[in-house]
Every structure is written in structure tokens, then in C-alpha cells.
Chimera marker file (.cmm) of the C-alpha trace (Angstrom):
<marker_set name="trace">
<marker id="1" x="0.000" y="0.000" z="0.000" r="1" g="1" b="0" radius="0.5"/>
<marker id="2" x="1.539" y="3.264" z="-1.122" r="1" g="1" b="0" radius="0.5"/>
<marker id="3" x="0.607" y="6.372" z="0.839" r="1" g="1" b="0" radius="0.5"/>
<marker id="4" x="-0.083" y="9.717" z="-0.762" r="1" g="1" b="0" radius="0.5"/>
<marker id="5" x="3.006" y="11.926" z="-0.606" r="1" g="1" b="0" radius="0.5"/>
<marker id="6" x="3.145" y="15.594" z="0.331" r="1" g="1" b="0" radius="0.5"/>
<marker id="7" x="3.949" y="16.454" z="-3.308" r="1" g="1" b="0" radius="0.5"/>
<marker id="8" x="0.798" y="14.640" z="-4.416" r="1" g="1" b="0" radius="0.5"/>
<marker id="9" x="-1.205" y="16.510" z="-1.777" r="1" g="1" b="0" radius="0.5"/>
<marker id="10" x="0.164" y="19.784" z="-3.108" r="1" g="1" b="0" radius="0.5"/>
<marker id="11" x="-0.849" y="18.730" z="-6.636" r="1" g="1" b="0" radius="0.5"/>
<marker id="12" x="-4.336" y="17.748" z="-5.429" r="1" g="1" b="0" radius="0.5"/>
<marker id="13" x="-4.772" y="21.172" z="-3.824" r="1" g="1" b="0" radius="0.5"/>
<marker id="14" x="-3.574" y="22.939" z="-6.981" r="1" g="1" b="0" radius="0.5"/>
<marker id="15" x="-5.825" y="20.905" z="-9.298" r="1" g="1" b="0" radius="0.5"/>
<marker id="16" x="-8.848" y="21.303" z="-7.021" r="1" g="1" b="0" radius="0.5"/>
<marker id="17" x="-8.345" y="25.082" z="-7.131" r="1" g="1" b="0" radius="0.5"/>
<marker id="18" x="-8.693" y="24.762" z="-10.944" r="1" g="1" b="0" radius="0.5"/>
<marker id="19" x="-12.069" y="23.011" z="-10.356" r="1" g="1" b="0" radius="0.5"/>
<marker id="20" x="-10.941" y="19.662" z="-11.771" r="1" g="1" b="0" radius="0.5"/>
<marker id="21" x="-12.852" y="16.539" z="-10.750" r="1" g="1" b="0" radius="0.5"/>
<marker id="22" x="-11.324" y="13.853" z="-8.497" r="1" g="1" b="0" radius="0.5"/>
<marker id="23" x="-11.412" y="11.472" z="-11.494" r="1" g="1" b="0" radius="0.5"/>
<marker id="24" x="-9.288" y="13.828" z="-13.585" r="1" g="1" b="0" radius="0.5"/>
<marker id="25" x="-6.890" y="14.406" z="-10.679" r="1" g="1" b="0" radius="0.5"/>
<marker id="26" x="-6.594" y="10.654" z="-10.158" r="1" g="1" b="0" radius="0.5"/>
<marker id="27" x="-5.763" y="10.135" z="-13.818" r="1" g="1" b="0" radius="0.5"/>
<marker id="28" x="-3.041" y="12.796" z="-13.693" r="1" g="1" b="0" radius="0.5"/>
<marker id="29" x="-1.503" y="11.322" z="-10.526" r="1" g="1" b="0" radius="0.5"/>
<marker id="30" x="-1.811" y="7.715" z="-11.665" r="1" g="1" b="0" radius="0.5"/>
<marker id="31" x="-4.061" y="6.825" z="-8.727" r="1" g="1" b="0" radius="0.5"/>
<marker id="32" x="-7.505" y="5.285" z="-8.441" r="1" g="1" b="0" radius="0.5"/>
<marker id="33" x="-10.315" y="7.829" z="-8.232" r="1" g="1" b="0" radius="0.5"/>
<marker id="34" x="-11.527" y="6.399" z="-4.906" r="1" g="1" b="0" radius="0.5"/>
<marker id="35" x="-8.081" y="7.050" z="-3.396" r="1" g="1" b="0" radius="0.5"/>
<marker id="36" x="-8.264" y="10.727" z="-4.339" r="1" g="1" b="0" radius="0.5"/>
<marker id="37" x="-11.896" y="11.060" z="-3.249" r="1" g="1" b="0" radius="0.5"/>
<marker id="38" x="-11.077" y="9.440" z="0.098" r="1" g="1" b="0" radius="0.5"/>
<marker id="39" x="-8.061" y="11.736" z="0.544" r="1" g="1" b="0" radius="0.5"/>
<marker id="40" x="-10.166" y="14.828" z="-0.114" r="1" g="1" b="0" radius="0.5"/>
<marker id="41" x="-12.952" y="13.672" z="2.196" r="1" g="1" b="0" radius="0.5"/>
<marker id="42" x="-10.643" y="12.695" z="5.081" r="1" g="1" b="0" radius="0.5"/>
<marker id="43" x="-8.314" y="15.650" z="4.984" r="1" g="1" b="0" radius="0.5"/>
<marker id="44" x="-10.448" y="18.626" z="3.967" r="1" g="1" b="0" radius="0.5"/>
<marker id="45" x="-11.167" y="21.392" z="6.436" r="1" g="1" b="0" radius="0.5"/>
<marker id="46" x="-14.484" y="20.394" z="8.014" r="1" g="1" b="0" radius="0.5"/>
<marker id="47" x="-15.443" y="24.003" z="8.705" r="1" g="1" b="0" radius="0.5"/>
<marker id="48" x="-15.480" y="25.202" z="5.100" r="1" g="1" b="0" radius="0.5"/>
<marker id="49" x="-14.770" y="22.048" z="3.065" r="1" g="1" b="0" radius="0.5"/>
<marker id="50" x="-11.575" y="23.440" z="1.526" r="1" g="1" b="0" radius="0.5"/>
<marker id="51" x="-8.680" y="21.067" z="0.831" r="1" g="1" b="0" radius="0.5"/>
<marker id="52" x="-5.288" y="22.430" z="1.897" r="1" g="1" b="0" radius="0.5"/>
<marker id="53" x="-2.162" y="20.320" z="1.518" r="1" g="1" b="0" radius="0.5"/>
<marker id="54" x="-0.574" y="21.500" z="4.809" r="1" g="1" b="0" radius="0.5"/>
<marker id="55" x="-3.705" y="20.599" z="6.788" r="1" g="1" b="0" radius="0.5"/>
<marker id="56" x="-4.024" y="17.299" z="4.894" r="1" g="1" b="0" radius="0.5"/>
<marker id="57" x="-0.415" y="16.395" z="5.679" r="1" g="1" b="0" radius="0.5"/>
<marker id="58" x="-0.894" y="17.218" z="9.367" r="1" g="1" b="0" radius="0.5"/>
<marker id="59" x="-4.093" y="15.149" z="9.602" r="1" g="1" b="0" radius="0.5"/>
<marker id="60" x="-2.443" y="12.169" z="7.883" r="1" g="1" b="0" radius="0.5"/>
<marker id="61" x="0.571" y="12.344" z="10.227" r="1" g="1" b="0" radius="0.5"/>
<marker id="62" x="-1.736" y="12.523" z="13.267" r="1" g="1" b="0" radius="0.5"/>
<marker id="63" x="-3.589" y="9.409" z="12.101" r="1" g="1" b="0" radius="0.5"/>
<marker id="64" x="-0.298" y="7.557" z="11.642" r="1" g="1" b="0" radius="0.5"/>
<marker id="65" x="0.926" y="8.641" z="15.068" r="1" g="1" b="0" radius="0.5"/>
<marker id="66" x="-2.031" y="7.128" z="16.903" r="1" g="1" b="0" radius="0.5"/>
<marker id="67" x="-2.275" y="4.007" z="14.774" r="1" g="1" b="0" radius="0.5"/>
<marker id="68" x="-1.555" y="0.778" z="16.635" r="1" g="1" b="0" radius="0.5"/>
<marker id="69" x="1.818" y="-0.539" z="15.593" r="1" g="1" b="0" radius="0.5"/>
<marker id="70" x="2.571" y="-4.195" z="15.002" r="1" g="1" b="0" radius="0.5"/>
<marker id="71" x="4.799" y="-5.632" z="17.705" r="1" g="1" b="0" radius="0.5"/>
<marker id="72" x="7.175" y="-8.455" z="16.966" r="1" g="1" b="0" radius="0.5"/>
<marker id="73" x="7.460" y="-11.340" z="19.370" r="1" g="1" b="0" radius="0.5"/>
<marker id="74" x="10.894" y="-10.346" z="20.646" r="1" g="1" b="0" radius="0.5"/>
<marker id="75" x="12.892" y="-12.470" z="23.120" r="1" g="1" b="0" radius="0.5"/>
<marker id="76" x="12.080" y="-9.940" z="25.872" r="1" g="1" b="0" radius="0.5"/>
<marker id="77" x="8.325" y="-10.176" z="25.222" r="1" g="1" b="0" radius="0.5"/>
<marker id="78" x="8.572" y="-13.961" z="24.930" r="1" g="1" b="0" radius="0.5"/>
<marker id="79" x="10.350" y="-14.184" z="28.298" r="1" g="1" b="0" radius="0.5"/>
<marker id="80" x="7.702" y="-11.953" z="29.918" r="1" g="1" b="0" radius="0.5"/>
<marker id="81" x="4.828" y="-14.011" z="28.493" r="1" g="1" b="0" radius="0.5"/>
<marker id="82" x="6.492" y="-17.320" z="29.444" r="1" g="1" b="0" radius="0.5"/>
<marker id="83" x="7.036" y="-16.103" z="33.018" r="1" g="1" b="0" radius="0.5"/>
<marker id="84" x="3.407" y="-15.052" z="33.334" r="1" g="1" b="0" radius="0.5"/>
<marker id="85" x="2.080" y="-18.264" z="31.765" r="1" g="1" b="0" radius="0.5"/>
<marker id="86" x="4.187" y="-20.275" z="34.205" r="1" g="1" b="0" radius="0.5"/>
<marker id="87" x="2.423" y="-18.392" z="37.023" r="1" g="1" b="0" radius="0.5"/>
<marker id="88" x="-0.902" y="-19.448" z="35.445" r="1" g="1" b="0" radius="0.5"/>
<marker id="89" x="-1.886" y="-15.922" z="34.400" r="1" g="1" b="0" radius="0.5"/>
<marker id="90" x="-4.364" y="-15.759" z="31.534" r="1" g="1" b="0" radius="0.5"/>
<marker id="91" x="-3.449" y="-13.935" z="28.305" r="1" g="1" b="0" radius="0.5"/>
<marker id="92" x="-5.955" y="-11.233" z="29.274" r="1" g="1" b="0" radius="0.5"/>
<marker id="93" x="-4.159" y="-10.717" z="32.591" r="1" g="1" b="0" radius="0.5"/>
<marker id="94" x="-0.747" y="-10.747" z="30.913" r="1" g="1" b="0" radius="0.5"/>
<marker id="95" x="-1.650" y="-8.064" z="28.371" r="1" g="1" b="0" radius="0.5"/>
<marker id="96" x="-3.555" y="-5.988" z="30.941" r="1" g="1" b="0" radius="0.5"/>
<marker id="97" x="-0.661" y="-5.976" z="33.398" r="1" g="1" b="0" radius="0.5"/>
<marker id="98" x="1.846" y="-5.174" z="30.640" r="1" g="1" b="0" radius="0.5"/>
<marker id="99" x="-0.312" y="-2.208" z="29.621" r="1" g="1" b="0" radius="0.5"/>
<marker id="100" x="-0.469" y="-0.960" z="33.219" r="1" g="1" b="0" radius="0.5"/>
<marker id="101" x="3.304" y="-1.240" z="33.591" r="1" g="1" b="0" radius="0.5"/>
<marker id="102" x="4.003" y="0.301" z="30.185" r="1" g="1" b="0" radius="0.5"/>
<marker id="103" x="5.705" y="-2.851" z="28.904" r="1" g="1" b="0" radius="0.5"/>
<marker id="104" x="5.516" y="-3.746" z="25.211" r="1" g="1" b="0" radius="0.5"/>
<marker id="105" x="3.449" y="-6.878" z="24.706" r="1" g="1" b="0" radius="0.5"/>
<marker id="106" x="1.686" y="-8.698" z="21.900" r="1" g="1" b="0" radius="0.5"/>
<marker id="107" x="-2.094" y="-9.064" z="21.736" r="1" g="1" b="0" radius="0.5"/>
<marker id="108" x="-4.218" y="-11.566" z="23.652" r="1" g="1" b="0" radius="0.5"/>
<marker id="109" x="-4.993" y="-13.430" z="20.430" r="1" g="1" b="0" radius="0.5"/>
<marker id="110" x="-1.289" y="-13.704" z="19.598" r="1" g="1" b="0" radius="0.5"/>
<marker id="111" x="-0.562" y="-15.263" z="22.989" r="1" g="1" b="0" radius="0.5"/>
<marker id="112" x="-3.316" y="-17.858" z="22.466" r="1" g="1" b="0" radius="0.5"/>
<marker id="113" x="-2.080" y="-18.508" z="18.928" r="1" g="1" b="0" radius="0.5"/>
<marker id="114" x="1.581" y="-18.905" z="19.881" r="1" g="1" b="0" radius="0.5"/>
<marker id="115" x="0.646" y="-21.110" z="22.817" r="1" g="1" b="0" radius="0.5"/>
<marker id="116" x="-1.357" y="-23.450" z="20.599" r="1" g="1" b="0" radius="0.5"/>
<marker id="117" x="1.361" y="-23.503" z="17.922" r="1" g="1" b="0" radius="0.5"/>
<marker id="118" x="3.894" y="-24.551" z="20.552" r="1" g="1" b="0" radius="0.5"/>
<marker id="119" x="1.451" y="-27.312" z="21.625" r="1" g="1" b="0" radius="0.5"/>
<marker id="120" x="1.778" y="-26.400" z="25.279" r="1" g="1" b="0" radius="0.5"/>
<marker id="121" x="-1.827" y="-25.321" z="25.721" r="1" g="1" b="0" radius="0.5"/>
<marker id="122" x="-1.095" y="-23.448" z="28.966" r="1" g="1" b="0" radius="0.5"/>
<marker id="123" x="-3.868" y="-20.988" z="28.124" r="1" g="1" b="0" radius="0.5"/>
<marker id="124" x="-6.402" y="-23.743" z="27.536" r="1" g="1" b="0" radius="0.5"/>
<marker id="125" x="-5.438" y="-25.526" z="30.759" r="1" g="1" b="0" radius="0.5"/>
<marker id="126" x="-5.750" y="-22.274" z="32.712" r="1" g="1" b="0" radius="0.5"/>
<marker id="127" x="-9.240" y="-21.692" z="31.363" r="1" g="1" b="0" radius="0.5"/>
<marker id="128" x="-10.371" y="-25.239" z="32.170" r="1" g="1" b="0" radius="0.5"/>
<marker id="129" x="-8.834" y="-25.129" z="35.633" r="1" g="1" b="0" radius="0.5"/>
<marker id="130" x="-10.533" y="-21.813" z="36.441" r="1" g="1" b="0" radius="0.5"/>
<marker id="131" x="-13.859" y="-22.992" z="35.048" r="1" g="1" b="0" radius="0.5"/>
<marker id="132" x="-14.047" y="-20.613" z="32.100" r="1" g="1" b="0" radius="0.5"/>
<marker id="133" x="-16.304" y="-21.687" z="29.244" r="1" g="1" b="0" radius="0.5"/>
<marker id="134" x="-14.432" y="-19.619" z="26.658" r="1" g="1" b="0" radius="0.5"/>
<marker id="135" x="-13.731" y="-21.086" z="23.251" r="1" g="1" b="0" radius="0.5"/>
<marker id="136" x="-10.125" y="-21.275" z="22.190" r="1" g="1" b="0" radius="0.5"/>
<marker id="137" x="-9.081" y="-18.464" z="19.845" r="1" g="1" b="0" radius="0.5"/>
<marker id="138" x="-8.235" y="-19.802" z="16.425" r="1" g="1" b="0" radius="0.5"/>
<marker id="139" x="-6.322" y="-17.587" z="14.042" r="1" g="1" b="0" radius="0.5"/>
<marker id="140" x="-5.311" y="-18.447" z="10.501" r="1" g="1" b="0" radius="0.5"/>
<marker id="141" x="-1.672" y="-19.339" z="10.092" r="1" g="1" b="0" radius="0.5"/>
<marker id="142" x="0.120" y="-19.390" z="6.792" r="1" g="1" b="0" radius="0.5"/>
<link id1="1" id2="2" r="1" g="1" b="0" radius="0.2"/>
<link id1="2" id2="3" r="1" g="1" b="0" radius="0.2"/>
<link id1="3" id2="4" r="1" g="1" b="0" radius="0.2"/>
<link id1="4" id2="5" r="1" g="1" b="0" radius="0.2"/>
<link id1="5" id2="6" r="1" g="1" b="0" radius="0.2"/>
<link id1="6" id2="7" r="1" g="1" b="0" radius="0.2"/>
<link id1="7" id2="8" r="1" g="1" b="0" radius="0.2"/>
<link id1="8" id2="9" r="1" g="1" b="0" radius="0.2"/>
<link id1="9" id2="10" r="1" g="1" b="0" radius="0.2"/>
<link id1="10" id2="11" r="1" g="1" b="0" radius="0.2"/>
<link id1="11" id2="12" r="1" g="1" b="0" radius="0.2"/>
<link id1="12" id2="13" r="1" g="1" b="0" radius="0.2"/>
<link id1="13" id2="14" r="1" g="1" b="0" radius="0.2"/>
<link id1="14" id2="15" r="1" g="1" b="0" radius="0.2"/>
<link id1="15" id2="16" r="1" g="1" b="0" radius="0.2"/>
<link id1="16" id2="17" r="1" g="1" b="0" radius="0.2"/>
<link id1="17" id2="18" r="1" g="1" b="0" radius="0.2"/>
<link id1="18" id2="19" r="1" g="1" b="0" radius="0.2"/>
<link id1="19" id2="20" r="1" g="1" b="0" radius="0.2"/>
<link id1="20" id2="21" r="1" g="1" b="0" radius="0.2"/>
<link id1="21" id2="22" r="1" g="1" b="0" radius="0.2"/>
<link id1="22" id2="23" r="1" g="1" b="0" radius="0.2"/>
<link id1="23" id2="24" r="1" g="1" b="0" radius="0.2"/>
<link id1="24" id2="25" r="1" g="1" b="0" radius="0.2"/>
<link id1="25" id2="26" r="1" g="1" b="0" radius="0.2"/>
<link id1="26" id2="27" r="1" g="1" b="0" radius="0.2"/>
<link id1="27" id2="28" r="1" g="1" b="0" radius="0.2"/>
<link id1="28" id2="29" r="1" g="1" b="0" radius="0.2"/>
<link id1="29" id2="30" r="1" g="1" b="0" radius="0.2"/>
<link id1="30" id2="31" r="1" g="1" b="0" radius="0.2"/>
<link id1="31" id2="32" r="1" g="1" b="0" radius="0.2"/>
<link id1="32" id2="33" r="1" g="1" b="0" radius="0.2"/>
<link id1="33" id2="34" r="1" g="1" b="0" radius="0.2"/>
<link id1="34" id2="35" r="1" g="1" b="0" radius="0.2"/>
<link id1="35" id2="36" r="1" g="1" b="0" radius="0.2"/>
<link id1="36" id2="37" r="1" g="1" b="0" radius="0.2"/>
<link id1="37" id2="38" r="1" g="1" b="0" radius="0.2"/>
<link id1="38" id2="39" r="1" g="1" b="0" radius="0.2"/>
<link id1="39" id2="40" r="1" g="1" b="0" radius="0.2"/>
<link id1="40" id2="41" r="1" g="1" b="0" radius="0.2"/>
<link id1="41" id2="42" r="1" g="1" b="0" radius="0.2"/>
<link id1="42" id2="43" r="1" g="1" b="0" radius="0.2"/>
<link id1="43" id2="44" r="1" g="1" b="0" radius="0.2"/>
<link id1="44" id2="45" r="1" g="1" b="0" radius="0.2"/>
<link id1="45" id2="46" r="1" g="1" b="0" radius="0.2"/>
<link id1="46" id2="47" r="1" g="1" b="0" radius="0.2"/>
<link id1="47" id2="48" r="1" g="1" b="0" radius="0.2"/>
<link id1="48" id2="49" r="1" g="1" b="0" radius="0.2"/>
<link id1="49" id2="50" r="1" g="1" b="0" radius="0.2"/>
<link id1="50" id2="51" r="1" g="1" b="0" radius="0.2"/>
<link id1="51" id2="52" r="1" g="1" b="0" radius="0.2"/>
<link id1="52" id2="53" r="1" g="1" b="0" radius="0.2"/>
<link id1="53" id2="54" r="1" g="1" b="0" radius="0.2"/>
<link id1="54" id2="55" r="1" g="1" b="0" radius="0.2"/>
<link id1="55" id2="56" r="1" g="1" b="0" radius="0.2"/>
<link id1="56" id2="57" r="1" g="1" b="0" radius="0.2"/>
<link id1="57" id2="58" r="1" g="1" b="0" radius="0.2"/>
<link id1="58" id2="59" r="1" g="1" b="0" radius="0.2"/>
<link id1="59" id2="60" r="1" g="1" b="0" radius="0.2"/>
<link id1="60" id2="61" r="1" g="1" b="0" radius="0.2"/>
<link id1="61" id2="62" r="1" g="1" b="0" radius="0.2"/>
<link id1="62" id2="63" r="1" g="1" b="0" radius="0.2"/>
<link id1="63" id2="64" r="1" g="1" b="0" radius="0.2"/>
<link id1="64" id2="65" r="1" g="1" b="0" radius="0.2"/>
<link id1="65" id2="66" r="1" g="1" b="0" radius="0.2"/>
<link id1="66" id2="67" r="1" g="1" b="0" radius="0.2"/>
<link id1="67" id2="68" r="1" g="1" b="0" radius="0.2"/>
<link id1="68" id2="69" r="1" g="1" b="0" radius="0.2"/>
<link id1="69" id2="70" r="1" g="1" b="0" radius="0.2"/>
<link id1="70" id2="71" r="1" g="1" b="0" radius="0.2"/>
<link id1="71" id2="72" r="1" g="1" b="0" radius="0.2"/>
<link id1="72" id2="73" r="1" g="1" b="0" radius="0.2"/>
<link id1="73" id2="74" r="1" g="1" b="0" radius="0.2"/>
<link id1="74" id2="75" r="1" g="1" b="0" radius="0.2"/>
<link id1="75" id2="76" r="1" g="1" b="0" radius="0.2"/>
<link id1="76" id2="77" r="1" g="1" b="0" radius="0.2"/>
<link id1="77" id2="78" r="1" g="1" b="0" radius="0.2"/>
<link id1="78" id2="79" r="1" g="1" b="0" radius="0.2"/>
<link id1="79" id2="80" r="1" g="1" b="0" radius="0.2"/>
<link id1="80" id2="81" r="1" g="1" b="0" radius="0.2"/>
<link id1="81" id2="82" r="1" g="1" b="0" radius="0.2"/>
<link id1="82" id2="83" r="1" g="1" b="0" radius="0.2"/>
<link id1="83" id2="84" r="1" g="1" b="0" radius="0.2"/>
<link id1="84" id2="85" r="1" g="1" b="0" radius="0.2"/>
<link id1="85" id2="86" r="1" g="1" b="0" radius="0.2"/>
<link id1="86" id2="87" r="1" g="1" b="0" radius="0.2"/>
<link id1="87" id2="88" r="1" g="1" b="0" radius="0.2"/>
<link id1="88" id2="89" r="1" g="1" b="0" radius="0.2"/>
<link id1="89" id2="90" r="1" g="1" b="0" radius="0.2"/>
<link id1="90" id2="91" r="1" g="1" b="0" radius="0.2"/>
<link id1="91" id2="92" r="1" g="1" b="0" radius="0.2"/>
<link id1="92" id2="93" r="1" g="1" b="0" radius="0.2"/>
<link id1="93" id2="94" r="1" g="1" b="0" radius="0.2"/>
<link id1="94" id2="95" r="1" g="1" b="0" radius="0.2"/>
<link id1="95" id2="96" r="1" g="1" b="0" radius="0.2"/>
<link id1="96" id2="97" r="1" g="1" b="0" radius="0.2"/>
<link id1="97" id2="98" r="1" g="1" b="0" radius="0.2"/>
<link id1="98" id2="99" r="1" g="1" b="0" radius="0.2"/>
<link id1="99" id2="100" r="1" g="1" b="0" radius="0.2"/>
<link id1="100" id2="101" r="1" g="1" b="0" radius="0.2"/>
<link id1="101" id2="102" r="1" g="1" b="0" radius="0.2"/>
<link id1="102" id2="103" r="1" g="1" b="0" radius="0.2"/>
<link id1="103" id2="104" r="1" g="1" b="0" radius="0.2"/>
<link id1="104" id2="105" r="1" g="1" b="0" radius="0.2"/>
<link id1="105" id2="106" r="1" g="1" b="0" radius="0.2"/>
<link id1="106" id2="107" r="1" g="1" b="0" radius="0.2"/>
<link id1="107" id2="108" r="1" g="1" b="0" radius="0.2"/>
<link id1="108" id2="109" r="1" g="1" b="0" radius="0.2"/>
<link id1="109" id2="110" r="1" g="1" b="0" radius="0.2"/>
<link id1="110" id2="111" r="1" g="1" b="0" radius="0.2"/>
<link id1="111" id2="112" r="1" g="1" b="0" radius="0.2"/>
<link id1="112" id2="113" r="1" g="1" b="0" radius="0.2"/>
<link id1="113" id2="114" r="1" g="1" b="0" radius="0.2"/>
<link id1="114" id2="115" r="1" g="1" b="0" radius="0.2"/>
<link id1="115" id2="116" r="1" g="1" b="0" radius="0.2"/>
<link id1="116" id2="117" r="1" g="1" b="0" radius="0.2"/>
<link id1="117" id2="118" r="1" g="1" b="0" radius="0.2"/>
<link id1="118" id2="119" r="1" g="1" b="0" radius="0.2"/>
<link id1="119" id2="120" r="1" g="1" b="0" radius="0.2"/>
<link id1="120" id2="121" r="1" g="1" b="0" radius="0.2"/>
<link id1="121" id2="122" r="1" g="1" b="0" radius="0.2"/>
<link id1="122" id2="123" r="1" g="1" b="0" radius="0.2"/>
<link id1="123" id2="124" r="1" g="1" b="0" radius="0.2"/>
<link id1="124" id2="125" r="1" g="1" b="0" radius="0.2"/>
<link id1="125" id2="126" r="1" g="1" b="0" radius="0.2"/>
<link id1="126" id2="127" r="1" g="1" b="0" radius="0.2"/>
<link id1="127" id2="128" r="1" g="1" b="0" radius="0.2"/>
<link id1="128" id2="129" r="1" g="1" b="0" radius="0.2"/>
<link id1="129" id2="130" r="1" g="1" b="0" radius="0.2"/>
<link id1="130" id2="131" r="1" g="1" b="0" radius="0.2"/>
<link id1="131" id2="132" r="1" g="1" b="0" radius="0.2"/>
<link id1="132" id2="133" r="1" g="1" b="0" radius="0.2"/>
<link id1="133" id2="134" r="1" g="1" b="0" radius="0.2"/>
<link id1="134" id2="135" r="1" g="1" b="0" radius="0.2"/>
<link id1="135" id2="136" r="1" g="1" b="0" radius="0.2"/>
<link id1="136" id2="137" r="1" g="1" b="0" radius="0.2"/>
<link id1="137" id2="138" r="1" g="1" b="0" radius="0.2"/>
<link id1="138" id2="139" r="1" g="1" b="0" radius="0.2"/>
<link id1="139" id2="140" r="1" g="1" b="0" radius="0.2"/>
<link id1="140" id2="141" r="1" g="1" b="0" radius="0.2"/>
<link id1="141" id2="142" r="1" g="1" b="0" radius="0.2"/>
</marker_set>
């Protein structure tokens, strides 16, 4: 997925000021018309509907800043999860405590998935022992 660059945003602003349609702009930039329409809709000034490239760039950067980032299963995270699983903490407790402490951790689903891939089934045993009736999380693996 290729993001729209600041130069393209500048071009969009310039072409919109010439009253060109999003379809024409898309053709000139070599993009799909829905990409340009979505860009204009997301990043226009909501007060007056004007599209300005500086505002559009700022809005796009703000969205990227608050977007959840993918976390790799590093040795440090693996050691933390293993320690907590050995203490019979559930994946929900592990992730919740990591969030409270400000520690990087993978998602609950990832912990269930990695546990089942490793055939240990700690998470499943914990749930059965505690009387939970929760179904095991099944994620597609390639």
C-alpha cells in the first residue's frame, strides 16, 4: 500500500483550485479515483470544506501517530509471556498488566495462537482449571 506523498497533496490542492474533478486528478496522478476522493474527504477542512495540503499532511501524520503498531514477538516479550504463563496468568491478565506497567506486549490473540502452535496449551489448561467456558481463539496461520 503506497501512501499519498506531500507532493501529491500539493498537486491535489492545486488541481482542485482549478475546479478539476477527483477522477481527472486521479488520472493525472496515476491513482484510483476512490483514493483521491477518500483523501479529499478525510483531509479537507471540516469548517469550510476546503482542501489544503498542509492541513491534509498534518491530519495524515496525526492518524499515523495514533495508529496501533505491530509488535514483533521479541525475546524480551517472549520471556515476559512465558514467566506469566508459568504463574498461570491468563493472556488477558498478561496483556492488561503489561499495559499498566508500560511494557511492550503482543495481543491476547497472539498469545493464544503462539501457545497453541507450541502445543503447550497453557492458556487452555488455565481456562479449564478456572472454570471458564471460553472457546479457544483460532487464528489463521500461513
